Each structure stands twice: as structure tokens, then as C-alpha cells.
C-alpha positions in Angstrom: 98.8 107.8 126.3 95.3 107.6 127.7 92.3 107.4 125.3 89.8 110.1 125.0 87.2 107.9 126.8 89.2 107.8 129.8 89.4 111.6 130.1 85.6 111.9 130.2 83.6 112.1 133.4 80.6 110.0 133.9 78.1 112.3 132.6 80.0 113.2 129.6 80.5 109.5 128.8 76.8 108.8 129.3 76.0 111.6 126.9 78.5 110.2 124.3 77.0 106.9 124.4 73.5 108.3 124.2 74.6 110.4 121.1 76.2 107.3 119.4 73.0 105.2 119.8 71.0 107.8 118.1 73.5 108.8 115.4 72.1 107.5 112.0 74.0 104.7 110.4 75.6 105.6 107.0 74.8 103.5 104.0 78.4 102.8 103.3 77.8 100.3 100.3 75.2 102.6 98.7 77.5 105.5 99.0 80.4 103.5 97.5 78.2 102.5 94.6 77.0 106.1 94.0 80.7 107.2 94.1 81.7 104.5 91.7 78.9 105.3 89.2 79.5 109.1 89.1 83.3 108.9 89.3 83.4 106.3 86.5 80.9 108.4 84.4 83.2 111.4 84.6 86.1 109.3 83.6 84.2 107.6 80.8 83.0 111.0 79.6 86.6 112.2 79.6 87.6 109.1 77.6 84.8 109.9 75.1 86.1 113.5 74.8 89.6 112.2 74.1 88.3 109.9 71.4 86.4 112.9 69.9 89.5 114.9 69.8 91.6 112.2 68.3 88.9 111.5 65.5 87.6 114.9 64.5 90.5 117.2 65.3 93.5 115.1 64.4 95.1 114.9 67.7 97.3 111.9 68.6 96.8 109.6 71.6 99.8 111.4 73.1 98.5 115.0 72.9 94.6 114.5 73.0 94.8 114.6 76.9 95.4 118.3 77.0 92.3 119.6 75.3 90.3 116.9 77.1 91.6 118.1 80.4 90.8 121.8 79.5 87.3 120.7 78.4 86.6 118.8 81.7 87.8 121.8 83.8 85.7 124.3 81.8 82.6 122.0 82.2 83.4 121.6 85.8 83.6 125.3 86.4 80.3 126.0 84.5 78.5 123.3 86.5 79.9 124.7 89.8 78.7 128.3 88.8 75.3 127.0 87.8 75.1 125.0 91.3 74.7 121.8 89.5 78.0 120.2 90.5 77.2 120.8 94.3 73.9 118.8 93.7 75.8 116.0 92.1 78.4 116.0 94.9 75.7 115.9 97.5 74.3 112.7 96.0 77.5 110.9 94.8 80.0 112.1 97.6 83.6 111.1 96.8 82.7 110.2 93.3 83.0 113.9 92.2 86.5 113.9 93.6 88.1 112.9 90.3 91.2 115.1 90.3 90.7 117.3 87.4 87.0 118.0 87.9 87.2 118.0 91.8 90.1 120.4 91.8 88.4 122.7 89.3 85.2 122.7 91.5 87.2 123.4 94.5 89.0 126.4 93.0 86.0 127.9 91.3 83.6 127.5 94.3 86.3 129.3 96.6 86.4 132.1 93.9 82.6 132.3 93.7 82.2 132.3 97.5 84.8 135.2 98.1 84.1 137.3 95.0 82.4 140.0 97.2 85.7 140.7 98.9 87.3 141.8 95.6 89.3 140.1 92.8 92.7 140.2 94.4 92.2 139.7 98.0 88.8 137.8 97.8 89.1 135.7 94.7 92.7 135.4 94.3 93.8 135.1 97.9 91.0 132.5 99.1 91.1 130.6 95.8 94.8 129.8 96.4 94.4 129.1 100.0 92.6 125.8 98.8 94.8 125.4 95.7 98.2 125.9 97.6 98.4 122.7 99.5 97.3 120.7 96.7 99.8 122.2 94.3 102.6 121.7 97.0 101.6 118.1 97.6 101.6 117.4 94.0 104.9 119.0 93.3 106.6 117.2 96.3 105.1 113.9 95.4 106.3 114.2 91.7 109.8 115.0 93.0 109.7 111.9 95.4 108.6 109.7 92.5 111.3 111.2 90.2 113.9 110.4 92.8 112.9 106.9 93.4 112.7 106.2 89.6 116.3 107.6 89.2 117.5 105.5 92.0 115.9 102.3 90.6 117.3 103.3 87.1 120.7 103.8 88.8 120.8 100.4 90.4 119.9 98.6 87.2 116.2 98.4 87.2 113.6 99.4 84.6 
């Protein structure tokens, strides 16, 4: 296969080179630090919530994850609705993609964006266009991991 560069004529290649010279350089290290700080803060807040549910509501370590996840989802949806989550995401980038809060933000922002089209076709239909691939990927991945674990257990491992 020939590369895309070989398919361009001379003028197109000159323009591509011109555009690449003027493209602003991304601050990769700074972006990674911001993502680490925000993602770590979300996870640390989740851990604090979990300790809170254990200490004040009598949950065990095993079942305190459920109300913690629900609380993080509710907070994420509220922050999305108020426009705060998007501001944080603009600054932190991938740091806000922590699975629970990032997925809740994706679903709720799709629902908010399409609410004018009605609840069924607008909110429901478009919300699950985003959620569908994530749910399918999670289900297939979980199945694959379970099969691998069963094979390992069958041959005498773990």
C-alpha cells in the first residue's frame, strides 16, 4: 500500500507541509499532569465517599461500592447539567474520563442535547447511541475474561 503522502500532488503536499509548520505544538507533559491530577482527584473523592459509607452508614468494604458509584454518577450528572463538568473536561482532558463519571457525563450530555426532539426518540434514542457501544464492549470483554479465567482454572492455574 502506498502512503497518503504519495497520493498528494505537489501543491497539496506543499499545503500540508505549510499547515504542519504552523500547527501549534501540544503541551503533552502538562496535559498528562492535568489529567493525572483531575482523574486522581475523582478517584480519591470516590475513595473518601466509600470510607464515608462504611463509617457512617454501616456498609462493609464489599458492598460500599454500590452507593459510592451511585453518588458519583449523580454528582457527575448534576455537574454536567450545570455545565461545570464540561469546563473541567476542557482543562483536564482525559482526566475526566474516569469510567463511572465519564460515562455518566456522556449519557447525560447526549440526553440534554437531544431533549428538544422528545423523550423517546430524542433523549432515549440518542442517549443509547452513545451508551450502546460501551455496554456491548463491556459485556463482550467481561465474557472474554471469564472464558480465559475458566480455561486457566481448567488447566490447573489460579
